[in-house]
KESEMAR-672170 format. One record per residue: residue number from 1; residue in one letter; x negated, y negated, z of N, C-alpha, C in turn. Coordinates in pm, whole numbers. Atoms other than C-alpha are relative to their C-alpha. Layout:
<pts>
- NUM, A, X, Y, Z, X, Y, Z, X, Y, Z
...
</pts>
This chain:
<pts>
- 1, M, -70, 138, 17, -9, -11, -4, -88, -131, -12
- 2, L, 88, 118, -16, -280, -240, 100, -79, -25, -148
- 3, A, 71, 25, 136, -461, -158, -254, 106, -71, -93
- 4, E, -120, 59, 87, -119, -236, -433, 11, -149, 28
- 5, G, -17, 125, -16, -84, -558, -254, -114, -92, -64
- 6, K, 106, 77, 45, -449, -671, -348, 10, -13, -150
- 7, I, -31, 3, 118, -375, -583, -699, 103, -98, -58
- 8, Y, -126, 98, 39, -46, -787, -708, -61, -149, 15
- 9, C, 42, 134, -22, -234, -1093, -556, -104, -42, -104
- 10, K, 111, 26, 106, -515, -1046, -823, 65, -44, -131
- 11, Y, -80, 41, 116, -255, -1067, -1086, 65, -137, 2
- 12, L, -47, 116, -44, -85, -1370, -933, -107, -116, -21
- 13, R, 96, 101, 18, -416, -1561, -923, -34, -24, -129
- 14, M, 23, 7, 149, -495, -1484, -1283, 118, -71, -67
- 15, H, -97, 62, 58, -167, -1614, -1382, 23, -142, 36
- 16, L, 6, 142, -47, -188, -1924, -1173, -99, -68, -64
- 17, L, 109, 76, 53, -531, -2009, -1302, -4, -35, -139
- 18, S, -33, 13, 147, -448, -1961, -1657, 112, -82, -21
- 19, G, -104, 98, 18, -124, -2174, -1622, -49, -133, 20
- 20, M, 61, 122, -33, -325, -2443, -1469, -114, -43, -106
- 21, E, 108, 22, 90, -566, -2448, -1760, 80, -101, -111
- 22, Y, -83, 108, 82, -272, -2635, -1948, 5, -108, 69
- 23, K, 3, 113, -68, -317, -2993, -1879, 126, -51, 35
- 24, G, -138, 66, -28, 60, -3083, -1882, 78, 123, 103
- 25, W, -74, -79, -78, 141, -2795, -1623, 84, -67, 99
- 26, W, -69, 87, -115, 251, -3071, -1370, 128, -42, -51
- 27, L, -131, 38, 59, 519, -3166, -1608, 107, 99, 23
- 28, M, -80, -114, -34, 683, -2832, -1570, 57, -4, 136
- 29, L, -53, 0, -124, 716, -2881, -1211, 98, -135, 3
- 30, I, -103, 106, 12, 891, -3218, -1274, 123, 11, -65
- 31, Q, -116, -67, 75, 1119, -3067, -1514, 91, 74, 92
- 32, V, -61, -80, -111, 1217, -2802, -1269, 68, -56, 96
- 33, L, -57, 75, -108, 1260, -3043, -988, 117, -81, -49
- 34, T, -118, 74, 28, 1492, -3247, -1182, 126, 70, -14
- 35, V, -116, -111, -17, 1712, -2951, -1263, 63, 26, 108
- 36, V, -45, -54, -126, 1718, -2814, -922, 67, -110, 78
- 37, I, -65, 101, -82, 1794, -3146, -761, 140, -60, -63
- 38, S, -139, 39, 60, 2082, -3225, -1002, 115, 69, 46
- 39, D, -100, -77, -58, 2287, -2962, -847, 58, -40, 121
- 40, P, -58, 47, -120, 2316, -3066, -501, 29, -159, 7
- 41, I, -52, 147, 30, 2332, -3428, -610, 135, -9, -64
- 42, A, -139, 4, 71, 2640, -3355, -830, 88, 37, 109
- 43, T, -91, -37, -110, 2793, -3192, -513, 21, -110, 109
- 44, V, -51, 111, -78, 2734, -3499, -306, 73, -117, -63
- 45, L, -79, 95, 73, 2876, -3720, -566, 149, 40, 0
- 46, L, -135, -54, -2, 3174, -3518, -578, 84, 4, 129
- 47, F, -77, 39, -143, 3244, -3524, -196, 10, -135, 18
- 48, S, -13, 159, -15, 3172, -3886, -198, 98, -58, -78
- 49, R, -113, 45, 108, 3435, -3937, -468, 150, 41, 72
- 50, F, -136, -62, -21, 3715, -3693, -344, 15, 21, 166
- 51, G, -7, -27, -149, 3622, -3642, 41, -24, 137, 19
- 52, N, 13, -128, -50, 3594, -3332, 240, 120, 94, -34
- 53, I, -112, -107, 18, 3772, -2996, 196, 23, 41, 123
- 54, G, -38, -39, -131, 3958, -2961, 508, -106, -37, 98
- 55, E, 110, 48, -95, 3682, -2948, 784, -137, 28, -71
- 56, W, 102, -38, 74, 3423, -2862, 511, -58, -124, -55
- 57, T, 72, 106, 48, 3187, -3132, 477, -111, 7, -109
- 58, V, 109, -18, 105, 2905, -3185, 201, -115, 85, 71
- 59, A, 111, -53, -76, 2642, -3093, 466, 25, 164, 16
- 60, H, -23, -143, -5, 2825, -2746, 517, -15, 71, -119
- 61, I, 13, -55, 121, 2825, -2671, 153, -139, 5, -49
- 62, I, 162, -23, 50, 2479, -2772, 89, -96, 93, 69
- 63, L, 62, -88, -102, 2343, -2560, 372, 16, 154, -53
- 64, V, -45, -137, 53, 2516, -2235, 224, -76, 0, -137
- 65, Y, 42, 4, 123, 2417, -2319, -123, -162, -11, -12
- 66, S, 165, 2, 3, 2030, -2413, -40, -32, 135, 37
- 67, L, 47, -138, -57, 2002, -2063, 137, -2, 77, -142
- 68, A, -14, -104, 106, 2122, -1889, -183, -110, -54, -127
- 69, V, 100, 36, 101, 1914, -2111, -424, -144, 17, 53
- 70, A, 122, -34, -48, 1599, -2067, -210, -45, 140, -25
- 71, S, 31, -136, 9, 1629, -1697, -207, -10, 26, -140
- 72, F, 14, -32, 149, 1684, -1684, -586, -147, -67, -35
- 73, G, 131, 61, 55, 1373, -1911, -641, -124, 79, 74
- 74, L, 114, -84, -41, 1158, -1683, -408, -19, 115, -90
- 75, A, 9, -141, 72, 1267, -1366, -600, -48, -32, -160
- 76, E, 64, 51, 131, 1182, -1566, -932, -129, -7, 0
- 77, S, 142, 29, -21, 854, -1636, -804, -75, 118, 1
- 78, V, 76, -129, -39, 740, -1288, -676, 51, 126, -82
- 79, C, -29, -113, 72, 931, -1063, -905, 35, -38, -165
- 80, R, -13, 83, 131, 919, -1270, -1246, 4, 98, -106
- 81, G, 25, -94, 107, 792, -978, -1442, 117, 86, -47
- 82, F, -126, -103, 41, 1115, -770, -1424, 93, -98, -69
- 83, D, -86, 102, 100, 1297, -1080, -1573, -27, 8, -125
- 84, Y, 59, 12, 127, 1088, -1058, -1874, -10, 148, -59
- 85, F, 42, -130, 39, 1068, -674, -1897, 84, 50, -106
- 86, P, -57, -47, 137, 1332, -594, -2153, -41, -48, -122
- 87, W, 26, 71, 137, 1222, -828, -2413, -153, 20, -9
- 88, H, 137, 10, 15, 843, -857, -2323, -86, 130, 26
- 89, L, 62, -111, -28, 747, -515, -2231, 45, 135, -72
- 90, L, -70, -137, 26, 1028, -261, -2314, -17, 1, -153
- 91, R, -22, 21, 158, 1100, -382, -2690, -144, 5, -73
- 92, S, 138, 10, 85, 732, -452, -2772, -82, 117, -1
- 93, G, 78, -133, -40, 612, -103, -2640, -113, -26, 87
- 94, D, 103, 26, -89, 369, -272, -2390, 5, 81, 117
- 95, F, -22, -76, -127, 538, -62, -2122, -94, 128, -12
- 96, D, 80, -121, 15, 343, 243, -2268, -134, -20, 57
- 97, R, 134, 6, -52, 19, 84, -2166, -3, 19, 183
- 98, L, -9, 1, -152, 133, 44, -1792, 9, 149, 40
- 99, L, -5, -138, -51, 229, 407, -1781, -126, 63, 7
- 100, L, 132, -60, -1, -129, 492, -1843, -77, -36, 127
- 101, R, 84, 54, -85, -257, 308, -1574, 15, 67, 147
- 102, P, -48, -61, -127, -281, 490, -1230, 13, -95, 133
- 103, R, -35, 95, -71, -121, 225, -1038, 151, -1, 8
- 104, S, -149, 7, -5, 248, 147, -920, 54, -80, -106
- 105, L, -65, 49, 91, 479, 66, -1204, 56, -142, 63
- 106, F, -73, 106, -51, 673, -171, -982, -96, -121, 17
- 107, V, 78, 111, -33, 361, -380, -883, -39, -55, -136
- 108, Q, 37, 51, 143, 246, -399, -1253, 111, -85, -65
- 109, V, -107, 93, 81, 583, -519, -1400, 24, -116, 61
- 110, A, -38, 115, -87, 661, -750, -1104, -110, -112, -15
- 111, A, 113, 107, 4, 323, -926, -1136, -59, -23, -149
- 112, S, 34, 14, 139, 322, -917, -1521, 35, -142, -40
- 113, R, -28, 122, 23, 460, -1280, -1518, -2, -91, 147
- 114, F, -1, 104, -125, 418, -1578, -1266, -2, -142, -52
- 115, H, -32, 134, 45, 536, -1929, -1339, -15, -97, 124
- 116, L, 14, 87, -118, 397, -2194, -1091, 109, -91, 34
- 117, H, -87, 76, 19, 664, -2420, -1166, 150, 60, 82
- 118, R, -119, -87, -73, 946, -2153, -1010, -6, -33, 136
- 119, L, 15, 23, -146, 798, -2233, -660, 72, -124, 27
- 120, V, -71, 125, -33, 988, -2571, -685, 142, 37, 47
- 121, R, -135, -31, -34, 1327, -2401, -644, -1, 40, 137
- 122, P, -15, -31, -145, 1268, -2243, -305, -66, -113, 105
- 123, F, 39, 123, -80, 1076, -2553, -183, 106, -100, 21
- 124, T, -115, 104, -22, 1368, -2794, -269, 104, 67, 75
- 125, G, -101, -60, -98, 1607, -2535, -109, -22, 1, 124
- 126, I, 41, -8, -125, 1440, -2496, 207, 23, -160, 65
- 127, C, -12, 154, -43, 1421, -2899, 212, 142, -22, 8
- 128, A, -132, 37, 14, 1783, -2923, 132, 88, 76, 139
- 129, A, -39, -79, -125, 1852, -2673, 410, -31, -80, 140
- 130, G, 38, 90, -122, 1675, -2881, 675, 71, -121, 2
- 131, W, -70, 115, 27, 1857, -3195, 546, 140, 29, 68
- 132, A, -125, -39, -46, 2191, -3012, 597, 23, 19, 148
- 133, L, -9, -21, -119, 2105, -2887, 933, -18, -116, 97
- 134, G, 2, 120, -69, 2014, -3231, 1054, 129, -77, -6
- 135, Q, -110, 52, 15, 2330, -3364, 921, 126, 60, 98
- 136, L, -94, -88, -95, 2526, -3101, 1126, -50, -1, 148
- 137, D, 47, 23, -143, 2314, -3174, 1440, -17, 137, 57
- 138, V, 31, -159, -47, 2200, -2804, 1456, -142, -9, 31
- 139, P, 153, -16, -45, 1863, -2781, 1668, -54, 128, -41
- 140, L, 68, -116, 56, 1621, -2541, 1513, -84, 60, 121
- 141, T, 56, -104, -97, 1548, -2288, 1795, -65, 108, -63
- 142, P, 75, -132, 74, 1326, -1983, 1717, 97, 73, -20
- 143, G, -102, -109, 41, 1635, -1767, 1736, 62, -39, -139
- 144, R, -69, 56, 113, 1809, -1993, 1459, -104, 7, -125
- 145, L, 100, -18, 90, 1493, -2006, 1270, -29, 146, -66
- 146, G, 3, -157, 28, 1464, -1620, 1276, 115, 33, -85
- 147, I, -149, -31, 97, 1825, -1596, 1121, -14, -58, -140
- 148, L, 17, 78, 120, 1736, -1838, 866, -103, 80, -92
- 149, A, 94, -62, 62, 1409, -1654, 780, 41, 151, -51
- 150, M, -65, -114, 53, 1594, -1318, 766, 106, -27, -105
- 151, A, -102, 24, 127, 1858, -1473, 518, -93, -9, -124
- 152, L, 80, 32, 111, 1584, -1593, 295, -82, 133, -57
- 153, A, 52, -136, 37, 1416, -1245, 301, 96, 91, -61
- 154, G, -120, -55, 57, 1727, -1078, 252, 52, -42, -140
- 155, G, -36, 47, 136, 1826, -1303, -38, -102, 23, -111
- 156, C, 113, -17, 97, 1474, -1271, -199, 15, 156, -34
- 157, L, -25, -131, 36, 1521, -879, -172, 122, 8, -100
- 158, M, -128, -11, 74, 1876, -907, -330, -22, -41, -145
- 159, Y, 6, 44, 137, 1782, -1100, -619, -123, 97, -71
- 160, C, 92, -97, 35, 1470, -890, -668, 72, 126, -65
- 161, G, -68, -117, 68, 1710, -607, -710, 71, -27, -98
- 162, V, -114, 38, 120, 1930, -789, -956, -109, 10, -122
- 163, F, 100, -2, 105, 1602, -821, -1171, -29, 153, -30
- 164, V, 55, -144, 10, 1499, -453, -1117, 128, 88, -54
- 165, L, -121, -62, 58, 1868, -347, -1198, 21, -33, -147
- 166, T, -3, 44, 164, 1851, -534, -1523, -93, 97, -88
- 167, S, 108, -64, 59, 1517, -366, -1609, 55, 141, -7
- 168, G, -27, -120, 6, 1657, -40, -1526, 106, 43, -107
- 169, L, -107, -31, 95, 1974, -65, -1735, -56, -30, -152
- 170, A, 72, 27, 112, 1742, -200, -2008, -32, 134, -77
- 171, F, 63, -117, 43, 1613, 155, -2065, 110, 82, -91
- 172, F, -107, -80, 52, 1956, 267, -2200, 78, -98, -125
- 173, T, -61, 83, 105, 2048, -38, -2427, -85, -78, -61
- 174, I, 79, 89, 60, 1881, -258, -2682, 58, -138, 6
- 175, K, -75, 112, 4, 2146, -518, -2640, -66, -103, 100
- 176, G, 13, 91, -113, 2074, -841, -2439, 102, 16, 100
- 177, L, -83, -6, -127, 2217, -815, -2098, 35, -139, 49
- 178, D, -54, 123, -44, 2367, -1159, -2091, 109, -11, 104
- 179, W, -70, 9, -111, 2632, -1059, -1840, -79, 7, 122
- 180, I, 85, -11, -112, 2355, -1000, -1594, -23, -139, 69
- 181, F, 11, 147, -43, 2342, -1394, -1564, 100, -33, 113
- 182, L, -122, 33, -96, 2675, -1355, -1351, -54, 24, 131
- 183, L, 61, -41, -126, 2440, -1200, -1082, -142, -85, 36
- 184, T, 113, 79, -39, 2160, -1457, -1096, 43, -144, 8
- 185, N, -16, 140, 9, 2207, -1825, -1203, 157, -39, 40
- 186, A, -138, 41, -12, 2601, -1812, -1186, 38, 44, 145
- 187, S, -52, -60, -129, 2612, -1622, -854, -27, -98, 114
- 188, Y, 23, 113, -111, 2470, -1899, -633, 86, -107, -14
- 189, Q, -94, 99, 19, 2706, -2132, -782, 141, 21, 87
- 190, I, -114, -26, -81, 2987, -1955, -598, -16, -39, 145
- 191, T, 2, 47, -145, 2860, -2076, -269, 23, -143, 18
- 192, R, -41, 123, -11, 2949, -2428, -343, 152, -5, 30
- 193, C, -133, 14, -36, 3314, -2326, -271, 15, 69, 159
- 194, P, 3, -49, -142, 3378, -2286, 95, 77, 148, 25
- 195, E, -21, -127, -4, 3431, -1922, 200, 155, 40, 8
- 196, P, -134, -26, -37, 3794, -1940, 333, 90, -41, -153
- 197, Y, -57, 42, 113, 3891, -2093, -17, -30, 86, -121
- 198, L, 38, -103, 111, 3751, -1804, -233, 117, 110, 0
- 199, P, -105, -102, -3, 4007, -1571, -380, -35, 139, 60
- 200, R, 47, -132, -74, 4009, -1230, -213, -81, 80, -90
- 201, M, 85, -88, 98, 3880, -1045, -527, -159, -56, -15
- 202, L, 160, 56, 31, 3564, -1286, -563, -70, 34, 147
- 203, K, 60, -15, -127, 3520, -1248, -181, -61, 153, 15
- 204, S, 40, -148, -7, 3497, -873, -198, -109, 32, -90
- 205, V, 112, -19, 107, 3271, -876, -521, -131, -61, 82
- 206, F, 153, 51, -42, 3008, -1114, -355, -26, 36, 149
- 207, S, 21, -52, -131, 3023, -919, -29, -43, 143, -2
- 208, F, 41, -140, 13, 3022, -553, -129, -54, 61, -117
- 209, V, 88, -24, 132, 2892, -553, -478, -133, -65, -3
- 210, L, 125, 67, -8, 2647, -826, -472, 1, -79, 132
- 211, P, -17, 53, -155, 2602, -929, -98, -35, -148, 1
- 212, M, 37, 149, 2, 2591, -1311, -172, 28, -64, 148
- 213, L, -59, 70, -121, 2784, -1414, 136, -79, 57, 102
- 214, F, 74, -20, -108, 2571, -1203, 354, -140, -68, -2
- 215, I, 145, 62, 14, 2257, -1379, 250, 14, -157, 2
- 216, S, -7, 146, -8, 2399, -1730, 271, 83, -59, 74
- 217, F, -94, 73, -78, 2720, -1807, 410, 2, 57, 149
- 218, Y, -1, -69, -124, 2730, -1562, 721, -112, -53, 81
- 219, P, 109, 73, -72, 2363, -1671, 822, 31, -136, 40
- 220, A, -12, 148, -29, 2475, -2034, 812, 109, 7, 110
- 221, A, -96, 2, -107, 2783, -1958, 1017, -55, 51, 127
- 222, T, 76, -35, -129, 2580, -1785, 1275, -86, -106, 55
- 223, V, 91, 101, -36, 2318, -2075, 1291, 94, -108, 56
- 224, C, -55, 115, -51, 2586, -2329, 1316, 107, 16, 95
- 225, G, -107, -30, -90, 2816, -2155, 1541, 154, -5, -57
- 226, W, -151, 12, 26, 3125, -2155, 1311, 79, 126, 47
- 227, D, -104, -106, -47, 3437, -1936, 1377, -11, 131, -81
- 228, Y, 18, -128, 61, 3295, -1616, 1247, -84, 97, 89
- 229, P, 86, -89, -82, 3153, -1298, 1413, -145, -22, -26
- 230, R, 152, 55, 12, 2793, -1366, 1487, -88, 105, -59
- 231, W, 95, -110, 39, 2659, -1020, 1416, 11, 9, -155
- 232, L, 0, 2, 149, 2761, -1093, 1037, -129, -77, -61
- 233, G, 123, 68, 36, 2450, -1320, 1029, -117, 70, 11
- 234, F, 107, -81, -18, 2228, -1054, 1121, -29, 107, -129
- 235, L, -5, -120, 113, 2309, -822, 799, -57, -61, -126
- 236, S, 44, 60, 130, 2134, -1050, 550, -113, 84, -39
- 237, L, 103, -79, 30, 1818, -842, 563, 21, 137, -40
- 238, P, -57, -124, 49, 1970, -508, 551, 81, 28, -110
- 239, S, -104, -3, 148, 2222, -579, 287, -81, -32, -131
- 240, G, 80, 23, 113, 1959, -726, 61, -103, 124, -26
- 241, A, 72, -115, -6, 1741, -420, 132, 69, 123, -60
- 242, A, -100, -109, 65, 2030, -180, 45, 35, -25, -145
- 243, F, -17, 21, 147, 2092, -358, -282, -135, 22, -91
- 244, L, 122, -52, 75, 1726, -320, -382, -35, 131, -33
- 245, G, 3, -109, -2, 1721, 8, -282, 82, 83, -121
- 246, V, -81, -57, 116, 1996, 104, -533, -56, -47, -122
- 247, S, 64, 77, 121, 1844, -119, -799, -123, 115, -29
- 248, L, 132, -66, 52, 1508, 88, -776, 44, 141, -15
- 249, L, -41, -115, 25, 1708, 417, -789, 38, 16, -148
- 250, V, -35, 11, 156, 1868, 291, -1121, -121, -4, -95
- 251, W, 117, 20, 62, 1507, 172, -1225, -89, 159, -26
- 252, R, 57, -136, -8, 1354, 528, -1139, 71, 87, -120
- 253, I, -55, -86, 102, 1623, 709, -1340, -31, -55, -153
- 254, G, 60, 43, 142, 1536, 476, -1645, -129, 33, -40
- 255, V, 144, -49, 25, 1174, 535, -1621, -13, 159, -39
- 256, R, -8, -131, 42, 1253, 906, -1620, 48, 31, -142
- 257, H, -59, -29, 126, 1447, 886, -1937, -70, -84, -89
- 258, Y, 67, 75, 114, 1208, 658, -2132, -71, 86, -79
- 259, K, 88, -67, 100, 1073, 776, -2447, -87, -114, -61
- 260, S, 89, 97, 47, 764, 605, -2584, 34, -64, -139
- 261, T, -44, 70, 138, 802, 364, -2883, -101, 40, -102
- 262, G, 103, -69, 104, 511, 531, -3061, -98, -110, -53
- 263, S, 81, 110, 75, 352, 191, -3142, -155, -8, 73
</pts>
């Protein structure tokens, strides 16, 4: 395990250094920062125009939304290779070369891509969560910080599972899995709607199919003391790990049925 971790870090270091050779690399940071900030700003402007939704203020929404966005950004950063896998490794036949190497396929695929500008998303998400907690007058005790850390870790595992699931399904189809974006970029947009106002079907889907509410809403409810069972806030890490485990099972089935491109 330690050796695989060293290899993973070496991969990321190479990607980082090669990316910084491009003189305009910092422009990508500004571009992503602009896109990431525009979403919460739009939410703030919406609430300033139409007011609160019952007892739900803009700070409540930003807190839940920022936890989901930060988790997605972490997964994008550490597991970016799986997002590119169907197009840049599987179709091109480059996956054959990875199979010949006596190292973990998961590590090789996960570290095959790394973009520095993707770190902007988790950074801004964590900053937005801090701002929302300040607006809600919630003190950051060690216990609350632990719950938030588990939420980010569980969310990162969940979104890594989404990328791995996409790659596992790609072994059985040559079509683009555009619907998978419902589980990535579109999924964290659901957190901008207060949980009590979500339709029952959506609430079930984003609890028991993709555990979005368990890695964003329920940890926020536990930290802030909202009227929900406190134990739900501690399920973020196990629910994210369970989703990743199922995704890894699909990935292994796909690898077992893979046939070389012959190129």
